[in-house]
C-alpha positions as CSV (number, residue, x, y, z in Angstrom):
1,M,30.5,-19.3,20.8
2,D,30.2,-23.1,20.7
3,R,32.5,-25.6,22.5
4,S,34.8,-26.1,19.6
5,E,35.3,-22.4,19.1
6,L,36.1,-22.0,22.8
7,E,38.6,-24.8,22.8
8,R,40.4,-23.3,19.8
9,L,40.3,-19.8,21.4
10,L,41.9,-21.2,24.6
11,A,44.6,-23.1,22.6
12,V,45.6,-19.9,20.8
13,A,45.5,-17.8,24.0
14,R,47.8,-20.3,25.7
15,G,50.1,-20.3,22.7
16,D,49.6,-24.0,21.9
17,E,48.1,-23.2,18.4
18,P,48.8,-20.4,16.0
19,A,46.4,-17.5,15.7
20,D,44.5,-16.8,12.5
21,L,45.9,-13.3,12.5
22,L,48.6,-11.4,14.4
23,I,48.4,-7.7,14.1
24,E,51.9,-6.3,14.7
25,G,53.2,-2.7,14.9
26,C,50.1,-1.6,16.7
27,R,49.4,0.6,19.7
28,I,46.6,-1.0,21.7
29,V,44.2,1.4,23.2
30,D,43.7,-0.2,26.6
31,L,40.4,1.3,27.9
32,L,40.3,-0.7,31.1
33,G,43.9,-0.1,32.2
34,G,43.8,3.5,30.9
35,R,47.0,3.3,28.8
36,I,48.5,2.7,25.4
37,V,50.3,-0.7,25.0
38,E,52.7,-1.4,22.2
39,Q,52.1,-5.2,21.7
40,P,50.8,-7.4,18.9
41,L,47.2,-8.4,19.0
42,A,46.2,-12.0,18.2
43,V,42.9,-12.8,16.6
44,V,41.3,-16.3,16.1
45,G,38.0,-16.5,14.2
46,E,35.8,-13.6,15.4
47,R,37.6,-13.0,18.7
48,I,40.7,-11.6,20.3
49,A,43.0,-14.4,21.7
50,G,45.4,-12.2,23.5
51,W,48.3,-9.7,23.4
52,G,51.9,-10.3,22.7
53,P,54.0,-12.2,20.1
54,R,52.9,-15.6,19.0
55,D,52.7,-17.8,15.9
56,A,50.0,-16.9,13.3
57,A,48.8,-18.1,10.0
58,T,48.7,-14.5,8.8
59,T,50.5,-11.4,10.0
60,M,50.0,-7.7,9.2
61,D,51.8,-4.6,10.4
62,L,49.9,-1.4,11.3
63,G,53.1,0.7,11.2
64,G,52.6,2.1,14.7
65,R,49.0,3.1,14.3
66,F,46.5,2.8,17.1
67,V,43.8,0.1,17.4
68,A,40.8,0.6,19.6
69,P,37.4,-1.2,20.1
70,G,34.8,-0.3,17.5
71,W,32.5,2.6,18.3
72,I,29.0,1.8,19.7
73,D,26.1,4.2,19.1
74,A,24.1,3.8,22.3
75,H,20.8,5.1,20.9
76,V,19.8,5.7,17.3
77,H,16.8,5.7,15.1
78,V,18.1,4.3,11.8
79,E,15.0,5.5,10.0
80,S,16.0,9.1,10.5
81,A,18.9,8.6,8.1
82,L,16.1,8.1,5.5
83,V,17.6,4.8,4.4
84,T,17.3,1.1,5.3
85,P,19.7,-0.6,7.8
86,H,21.6,-2.0,4.9
87,Q,22.4,1.4,3.5
88,F,22.8,2.9,7.0
89,A,25.7,0.5,7.5
90,H,27.3,1.8,4.4
91,A,27.3,5.2,5.9
92,V,28.5,4.5,9.4
93,V,30.7,1.4,9.3
94,P,33.5,3.2,7.4
95,H,33.5,5.7,10.2
96,G,34.3,3.0,12.7
97,V,30.8,2.3,14.1
98,T,30.6,-1.5,14.6
99,T,27.5,-1.7,16.8
100,V,24.3,0.3,17.1
101,V,21.5,0.0,19.6
102,T,18.4,1.1,17.7
103,D,14.9,1.9,18.6
104,P,12.8,1.2,15.5
105,H,9.7,3.1,16.8
106,E,9.5,5.1,13.7
107,I,8.7,2.2,11.4
108,A,6.8,0.5,14.2
109,N,4.4,3.5,14.5
110,V,3.6,3.1,10.8
111,C,3.8,-0.7,10.3
112,G,3.9,-2.3,13.8
113,L,5.8,-5.6,14.3
114,E,6.2,-6.2,10.6
115,G,8.3,-3.0,10.4
116,I,10.5,-4.2,13.3
117,G,11.0,-7.5,11.6
118,F,12.1,-5.9,8.4
119,M,14.7,-3.8,10.2
120,L,16.2,-6.9,11.8
121,D,16.1,-8.8,8.5
122,D,17.7,-6.0,6.5
123,A,20.4,-5.5,9.1
124,S,21.4,-9.2,8.9
125,T,22.7,-8.5,5.4
126,V,25.6,-6.3,6.5
127,P,28.4,-6.5,8.9
128,L,27.2,-3.8,11.2
129,E,25.8,-5.3,14.5
130,L,22.4,-3.9,15.0
131,F,20.6,-4.5,18.3
132,V,17.0,-3.5,18.9
133,N,15.3,-2.1,22.0
134,A,11.6,-2.9,21.7
135,P,9.5,0.3,21.0
136,S,7.7,1.2,24.2
137,C,5.4,3.9,22.9
138,V,3.5,2.9,19.7
139,P,1.7,5.2,19.6
140,A,3.7,7.7,21.6
141,T,0.6,9.1,23.3
142,S,-3.2,9.4,22.8
143,L,-2.7,12.9,21.5
144,A,-1.8,11.8,17.9
145,T,-2.9,9.1,15.5
146,A,-0.3,6.4,14.5
147,G,-0.6,3.5,12.1
148,A,-0.1,0.8,14.6
149,R,-0.5,0.0,18.3
150,L,1.8,-2.3,20.2
151,E,0.7,-3.5,23.7
152,A,2.8,-5.3,26.2
153,A,1.8,-8.7,24.8
154,D,2.9,-7.7,21.3
155,L,6.3,-6.6,22.6
156,A,6.7,-9.8,24.6
157,T,6.9,-11.7,21.3
158,L,10.2,-10.0,20.6
159,L,11.9,-11.3,23.8
160,A,13.1,-14.6,22.3
161,D,15.2,-12.8,19.7
162,P,18.8,-12.4,20.9
163,R,19.1,-9.1,19.0
164,V,16.4,-7.6,21.2
165,L,18.1,-6.2,24.3
166,G,15.4,-4.3,26.3
167,L,12.7,-1.7,26.2
168,A,13.3,1.5,24.1
169,E,12.9,5.0,25.3
170,V,9.7,5.4,27.4
171,M,8.5,8.7,26.0
172,N,5.2,8.9,27.8
173,Y,7.0,10.0,30.9
174,P,3.9,11.6,32.5
175,G,2.3,8.1,32.2
176,V,5.2,6.5,33.9
177,V,5.2,9.0,36.7
178,A,1.4,8.5,37.2
179,G,1.7,4.7,37.1
180,D,-0.3,4.2,33.9
181,P,-1.2,0.4,33.9
182,D,-0.3,-0.1,30.2
183,L,3.1,1.3,30.7
184,L,3.7,-0.6,33.9
185,D,2.8,-3.8,31.9
186,K,5.5,-3.0,29.4
187,L,8.1,-2.3,32.1
188,E,7.1,-5.6,33.8
189,V,7.6,-7.6,30.6
190,F,11.2,-6.3,30.2
191,A,12.1,-6.4,33.9
192,G,15.7,-7.3,34.4
193,R,16.7,-5.9,31.0
194,P,17.8,-2.3,30.0
195,L,14.9,0.1,30.2
196,D,15.7,3.3,28.3
197,G,14.2,6.6,29.2
198,H,13.1,9.9,27.7
199,G,12.4,12.5,30.3
200,P,13.1,16.0,28.9
201,G,13.1,18.5,31.8
202,L,12.1,16.0,34.5
203,E,13.2,17.0,37.9
204,G,12.3,16.6,41.6
205,R,9.6,14.2,42.6
206,S,8.6,13.5,39.0
207,L,12.2,12.4,38.3
208,D,12.2,10.3,41.5
209,A,9.2,8.5,40.3
210,Y,10.5,8.0,36.8
211,A,13.8,6.6,38.1
212,A,12.0,4.4,40.7
213,S,10.2,2.7,37.8
214,G,13.4,0.9,36.8
215,I,14.1,3.1,33.8
216,S,17.9,3.4,33.6
217,S,18.9,6.0,31.1
218,D,18.0,9.3,29.5
219,H,19.2,11.0,26.3
220,E,17.1,14.2,26.5
221,C,19.4,16.3,28.7
222,T,20.1,19.8,27.4
223,T,22.1,21.2,30.4
224,A,24.8,19.9,32.7
225,E,22.6,20.7,35.6
226,E,19.7,18.5,34.3
227,A,22.2,15.7,33.5
228,L,23.8,15.8,36.9
229,E,20.4,15.5,38.6
230,K,19.6,12.5,36.5
231,L,23.0,10.9,37.2
232,S,22.3,11.4,40.9
233,R,19.0,9.5,40.5
234,G,20.8,6.6,39.0
235,L,20.2,7.2,35.3
236,L,22.9,6.7,32.7
237,V,23.2,9.9,30.6
238,L,23.4,9.3,26.9
239,V,24.9,12.5,25.5
240,R,23.2,13.2,22.2
241,E,24.6,15.0,19.1
242,A,22.0,14.7,16.4
243,T,21.3,16.7,13.2
244,N,18.8,18.9,14.9
245,A,19.7,18.4,18.6
246,H,23.2,19.5,19.6
247,N,23.8,18.7,23.3
248,L,27.4,17.6,23.4
249,E,29.0,21.0,24.1
250,A,26.6,21.7,26.9
251,L,27.1,18.4,28.6
252,L,30.8,17.8,28.3
253,P,31.6,19.8,31.5
254,L,29.8,16.9,33.3
255,V,32.5,14.4,32.3
256,G,34.7,13.9,35.4
257,R,36.4,11.3,37.5
258,M,33.2,10.4,39.4
259,T,30.8,10.6,36.4
260,Q,32.7,9.3,33.3
261,D,31.6,5.7,33.8
262,R,27.9,6.8,33.7
263,I,27.9,8.6,30.4
264,C,27.7,7.3,26.8
265,F,27.6,8.9,23.3
266,C,24.6,8.6,20.9
267,T,23.4,10.2,17.7
268,D,19.7,9.6,18.0
269,D,18.7,11.1,14.6
270,R,21.2,12.0,11.9
271,T,20.7,12.7,8.2
272,P,22.8,11.1,5.4
273,A,24.8,14.2,4.8
274,D,25.9,14.5,8.4
275,L,26.7,10.8,8.6
276,L,28.7,10.7,5.4
277,D,30.6,14.0,5.9
278,E,30.9,14.4,9.7
279,G,30.4,10.9,10.9
280,S,28.6,9.3,13.8
281,V,29.8,8.8,17.4
282,D,33.4,9.1,16.0
283,A,32.7,12.8,15.4
284,M,31.6,13.2,19.0
285,V,34.9,11.6,20.1
286,R,36.9,14.1,18.1
287,R,34.9,17.1,19.4
288,A,35.1,15.9,23.0
289,I,38.9,15.5,22.8
290,A,39.2,18.9,21.1
291,A,37.2,20.4,24.1
292,G,39.7,18.9,26.6
293,V,38.3,15.4,27.4
294,E,41.2,12.9,27.8
295,P,41.3,10.8,24.6
296,L,40.9,7.4,26.4
297,V,38.0,8.8,28.4
298,A,36.3,10.0,25.2
299,L,36.9,6.5,23.7
300,R,35.3,4.8,26.7
301,L,32.2,7.0,26.3
302,A,32.0,5.7,22.7
303,S,32.4,2.0,23.4
304,W,33.0,0.4,26.8
305,N,30.2,2.3,28.7
306,A,27.5,1.5,26.2
307,A,28.6,-2.2,26.1
308,R,28.3,-2.5,29.8
309,H,24.9,-0.7,30.0
310,Y,23.4,-3.0,27.4
311,G,25.0,-6.2,28.6
312,L,27.1,-6.6,25.5
313,D,29.9,-8.3,27.3
314,D,31.6,-9.5,24.2
315,R,32.6,-6.1,23.0
316,G,33.7,-2.6,24.1
317,A,37.3,-3.4,25.0
318,L,40.3,-5.2,23.4
319,T,40.5,-8.1,25.9
320,P,40.9,-11.9,25.3
321,G,37.6,-13.5,24.4
322,R,35.9,-10.4,23.2
323,R,34.9,-9.8,19.6
324,A,37.6,-8.4,17.3
325,D,35.7,-5.3,16.5
326,L,38.5,-2.9,15.8
327,V,39.1,0.6,14.6
328,V,42.5,1.6,13.3
329,F,43.6,5.2,13.3
330,S,46.8,7.3,13.3
331,D,46.1,10.2,15.6
332,L,45.0,9.7,19.2
333,E,44.0,13.4,19.5
334,R,41.8,13.1,16.4
335,P,40.7,9.6,15.8
336,E,39.5,9.0,12.2
337,A,38.9,5.4,11.1
338,E,41.4,4.2,8.5
339,E,40.5,0.5,8.8
340,V,37.5,-1.1,10.4
341,W,37.2,-4.8,11.5
342,I,34.0,-6.5,12.7
343,A,34.2,-10.0,14.2
344,G,37.7,-10.5,12.9
345,R,37.0,-9.4,9.3
346,R,38.2,-6.2,7.8
347,V,35.1,-4.6,6.4
348,A,36.3,-1.1,5.5
349,A,39.5,0.6,4.8
350,R,40.3,4.3,4.0
351,G,37.6,6.2,2.3
352,R,34.0,6.2,3.2
353,E,32.4,5.1,0.0
354,R,32.6,1.3,0.0
355,F,33.3,-1.9,1.9
356,V,36.5,-3.7,1.0
357,A,35.7,-7.2,2.2
358,A,33.9,-9.8,0.1
359,G,30.8,-11.6,1.1
360,F,28.4,-8.7,1.8
361,P,25.5,-8.5,-0.7
362,D,24.8,-5.4,-2.6
363,Q,21.1,-5.6,-1.8
364,G,19.3,-5.7,1.5
365,A,16.3,-7.8,2.5
366,A,13.2,-7.6,0.3
367,V,10.7,-5.0,1.5
368,P,7.4,-6.5,2.5
369,A,4.3,-5.3,0.7
370,G,2.9,-4.0,4.0
371,L,5.7,-1.5,4.3
372,R,4.8,0.1,0.9
373,D,2.0,2.5,-0.1
374,T,1.5,3.7,3.4
375,V,0.3,7.2,2.7
376,K,-3.5,7.0,2.8
377,L,-5.0,10.4,2.8
378,G,-8.4,9.3,1.5
379,P,-10.6,12.2,0.3
380,L,-7.9,14.7,1.4
381,G,-5.6,13.3,-1.4
382,S,-7.1,15.9,-3.7
383,L,-7.5,18.6,-1.1
384,G,-7.4,22.3,-2.0
385,P,-6.4,25.3,0.1
386,D,-9.8,25.5,1.8
387,A,-9.2,22.2,3.6
388,L,-6.2,23.5,5.5
389,R,-7.4,27.0,6.3
390,V,-7.3,28.3,9.9
391,R,-10.5,30.1,11.0
392,A,-9.6,33.3,12.8
393,G,-10.2,33.6,16.5
394,A,-10.2,36.3,19.1
395,G,-6.8,37.8,20.2
396,P,-3.4,36.3,19.6
397,A,-2.9,32.7,18.5
398,R,-0.5,30.2,20.0
399,V,2.6,29.9,17.8
400,I,5.3,27.2,17.9
401,G,8.7,28.8,18.2
402,L,11.7,26.9,16.9
403,V,14.7,26.8,19.1
404,P,18.0,26.6,17.1
405,D,19.7,23.3,17.2
406,Q,17.3,21.8,19.7
407,L,14.1,19.6,19.6
408,Q,12.4,21.6,22.2
409,T,10.2,24.5,21.1
410,R,8.8,27.7,22.7
411,S,5.2,28.5,23.1
412,L,4.7,32.0,21.6
413,R,1.8,34.3,20.9
414,A,1.1,36.3,17.7
415,V,-1.8,37.9,15.9
416,P,-1.9,36.5,12.3
417,P,-3.4,38.7,9.6
418,I,-7.0,37.9,8.7
419,R,-8.7,37.8,5.3
420,D,-12.4,36.9,4.9
421,G,-12.5,35.4,8.4
422,W,-9.5,33.1,7.9
423,A,-6.1,33.5,9.7
424,Q,-3.2,33.8,7.2
425,A,0.5,33.2,7.2
426,D,2.7,36.3,7.3
427,P,6.1,35.5,5.8
428,A,7.3,39.1,6.5
429,R,7.2,38.2,10.2
430,D,8.3,34.6,9.6
431,L,4.8,33.6,10.8
432,L,4.1,30.5,8.7
433,A,1.2,28.1,8.3
434,L,1.7,24.6,9.7
435,A,-0.5,21.5,9.1
436,V,-0.5,17.9,10.1
437,V,-2.7,15.5,8.1
438,E,-3.5,12.0,9.3
439,R,-2.1,9.5,6.7
440,H,-2.7,6.1,8.1
441,G,-6.3,5.7,6.8
442,R,-7.9,6.2,10.2
443,D,-10.0,9.3,10.8
444,G,-8.5,11.8,8.4
445,G,-7.8,14.3,11.1
446,V,-6.1,17.6,10.4
447,G,-4.1,19.8,12.8
448,R,-3.7,23.4,12.0
449,G,-1.4,26.0,13.5
450,F,1.5,28.5,13.0
451,V,5.2,28.4,13.5
452,Q,8.0,30.9,13.7
453,G,11.7,30.2,12.9
454,F,11.6,28.5,9.4
455,G,12.2,31.7,7.4
456,L,10.3,30.7,4.3
457,R,9.5,33.7,2.2
458,R,7.4,31.7,-0.2
459,G,6.4,28.1,-1.1
460,A,6.3,25.2,1.3
461,I,8.1,22.1,2.4
462,A,6.4,18.9,3.6
463,G,7.0,15.2,4.3
464,S,5.6,11.9,5.6
465,V,8.3,12.0,8.4
466,A,6.8,13.5,11.5
467,H,8.0,12.0,14.8
468,D,6.6,9.7,16.0
469,H,3.2,9.3,14.5
470,H,4.6,10.1,11.0
471,N,1.6,11.8,9.6
472,V,2.1,14.2,6.7
473,I,3.4,17.5,8.0
474,A,3.8,20.7,6.0
475,V,4.9,24.3,6.6
476,A,4.1,27.1,4.1
477,A,4.1,30.7,3.4
478,D,0.7,30.6,1.7
479,E,-2.4,28.4,1.5
480,T,-1.9,27.2,-2.1
481,S,1.6,26.0,-1.5
482,L,0.5,24.3,1.8
483,A,-2.2,22.2,0.1
484,R,0.0,21.4,-2.9
485,A,2.8,20.2,-0.7
486,V,0.5,17.8,1.2
487,R,-0.9,16.4,-2.1
488,A,2.7,16.0,-3.5
489,V,3.6,13.8,-0.5
490,A,0.6,11.6,-1.2
491,E,1.4,11.5,-4.9
492,T,4.9,10.4,-4.1
493,E,3.6,7.6,-1.8
494,G,5.6,9.0,1.0
495,G,8.7,11.3,1.0
496,L,9.9,14.8,1.3
497,V,8.9,17.7,-1.1
498,V,9.6,21.3,-1.8
499,V,6.9,23.2,-3.7
500,D,6.4,26.8,-4.8
501,G,2.7,27.5,-5.4
502,E,1.4,24.7,-7.6
503,R,4.9,23.7,-8.8
504,I,6.8,20.8,-7.3
505,V,10.5,22.0,-7.1
506,E,12.1,18.9,-5.6
507,R,11.1,15.6,-4.1
508,L,12.7,12.6,-2.4
509,P,10.5,9.4,-2.5
510,L,10.6,7.4,0.7
511,P,8.6,4.3,-0.3
512,V,9.5,2.1,2.7
513,G,6.9,3.1,5.3
514,G,7.0,6.7,4.0
515,L,10.2,6.9,6.1
516,M,13.1,5.3,4.2
517,S,14.4,5.1,0.6
518,D,15.6,1.8,-0.8
519,R,18.2,3.6,-2.9
520,P,21.9,3.8,-2.0
521,V,22.7,6.3,0.8
522,E,24.9,8.4,-1.4
523,E,22.0,8.9,-3.9
524,V,19.6,9.7,-1.1
525,R,22.1,12.2,0.2
526,A,22.4,13.9,-3.2
527,T,18.7,14.3,-3.5
528,L,18.3,15.6,0.0
529,D,21.0,18.2,-0.7
530,C,18.9,19.4,-3.6
531,L,15.9,19.6,-1.4
532,R,17.8,21.6,1.2
533,T,19.1,23.9,-1.5
534,A,15.6,24.5,-2.8
535,A,14.3,25.2,0.7
536,R,17.1,27.8,1.2
537,E,16.2,29.4,-2.1
538,L,12.6,29.8,-0.7
539,G,14.2,31.6,2.3
540,S,14.8,29.0,5.0
541,P,18.3,29.4,6.7
542,L,18.0,26.2,8.7
543,H,20.8,23.5,8.4
544,D,18.2,20.8,7.8
545,P,14.6,22.2,7.6
546,F,13.1,18.8,7.0
547,M,14.6,17.4,10.2
548,A,13.4,20.5,12.1
549,L,9.9,20.1,10.6
550,S,9.7,16.4,11.5
551,F,10.0,17.1,15.2
552,L,7.3,19.8,15.3
553,G,4.8,16.9,15.5
554,L,6.5,15.1,18.4
555,E,4.1,15.6,21.4
556,V,6.5,14.3,24.0
557,I,9.2,17.1,23.8
558,P,8.2,20.5,25.3
559,S,6.8,23.0,24.9
560,L,4.3,23.3,22.0
561,K,3.7,20.8,19.2
562,L,1.1,20.0,16.5
563,T,-0.4,16.6,15.7
564,D,-3.3,15.6,13.5
565,R,-5.5,16.1,16.6
566,G,-4.4,19.7,17.1
567,L,-2.0,21.7,19.3
568,V,-0.4,20.0,22.3
569,D,0.9,21.8,25.3
570,V,3.6,19.3,26.3
571,D,4.3,20.9,29.6
572,R,0.6,20.3,30.5
573,F,0.5,17.1,28.4
574,A,-2.9,18.2,27.1
575,A,-4.5,19.4,23.9
576,V,-5.0,23.1,23.7
577,P,-6.9,25.4,21.3
578,L,-5.1,27.5,18.7
579,Y,-6.5,30.6,20.4
580,P,-5.9,30.9,24.1
581,A,-9.1,32.8,24.5
582,D,-10.9,29.6,23.7
583,D,-9.4,27.8,26.7
């Protein structure tokens, strides 16, 4: 805010000049005083001038509806919505989300700093306020091959951008605990700024060391006990409710008089269907209230607490001088956005299909050439079934076991059937083949394994979305389908596919880094619905099998994962052979 804007704001606040807008007939949700106040709300330019009657150039009457500060998503990966920030805004702003804090480590792991720059450029074309935490782990670990590497010096180049708040989730938590020099360099570069964490299952002395590093938050808690221990060590707990990680219900009992100021809401990774139909953090607010959390407390978890944590002092409450980021709704017990205002402009009203204000372009930023054609399988582009076969070993094999509605997996054992010396999938036992193929044009590595929990009876699904290295990942009921699915992803130049034998059943192209579509979010959602239907017809009962598949390659969430370099025992943070007898 420049000097002239401040002088005007003060004049309106004093009552010496008329406001630009006076919102009458409203019930102000006062998150700081813990009450509902029936007074007009005055707006000048982008900011709130004050409460109470005064002259204004324009007036509007809300007819007794509530007005609250816009929701803030405290931690989200926009890329997981499979669309660009421009289209992501079209999905979440009509739900009342006015600010998001994003970690663009998905596109950064493929395209480095150029990918982060595109995310910021594209977000500037829409009213949604997108702030970035600099990706701390590109690559996440040395146990997988990514398309880029960002060192402390690279991340330091982002510090001058006011939209860059701090350091994003430090996923290599064993490295932090052990004092890895490269990680300490990154923490030092961002000293004095928010340092977000990622410490699934950390406890005791390891948690002490992680907290002592200056890391100030965690969004990986799955139980109230784990969350309480982290709160007690000084970490802010970001309660997550994602498409494939449902932690809200388990953590709500933690919300109390002494803890409520140290808890925020975040969505982390949500697909277009969930964002469009259910919503974003607004859905978490409604569920929290339904579970017995006081409405004003739930609203603080969705706005004020995140604003304070990230130093966003110009938002999060409806007080004089703060931005006029507003959500209007009729039912305090079930808040659903009816009008949304960002920086004093109404940008959405009723419905979730379109913006109502003028001045926002239909198209986002141009996609740089470096973010296209990123699936480079080399000679594996024409691979056949033999390339992905698993040679049989002695005794049972390690098997990744899906955990419903969670990102964590189990480490199981099973004896796969053997034919001609090769271990085979066994759909009758839900024992499926899993493969991860390096796609960044590096060394062409292939990881091979098995997984239980997908339910496919035939065919395969695959994609170029595999957190966080984003190599091609595929799960299949047979060798032919497995190889065809990987080739189909390469032919699509990145995307998601469903195949049955040699036949491609459905596909969703994701040409931007192999992670995002440049098509409208509603169109992406419709195609993704077709993919999910096709997967169900092949036997998978999962809500979103593609999201579940994408996390089977994430080697920083326990217990057993698969990368292009092979199986990773995350609890030991080490590569392990498929057959334990080979240890």
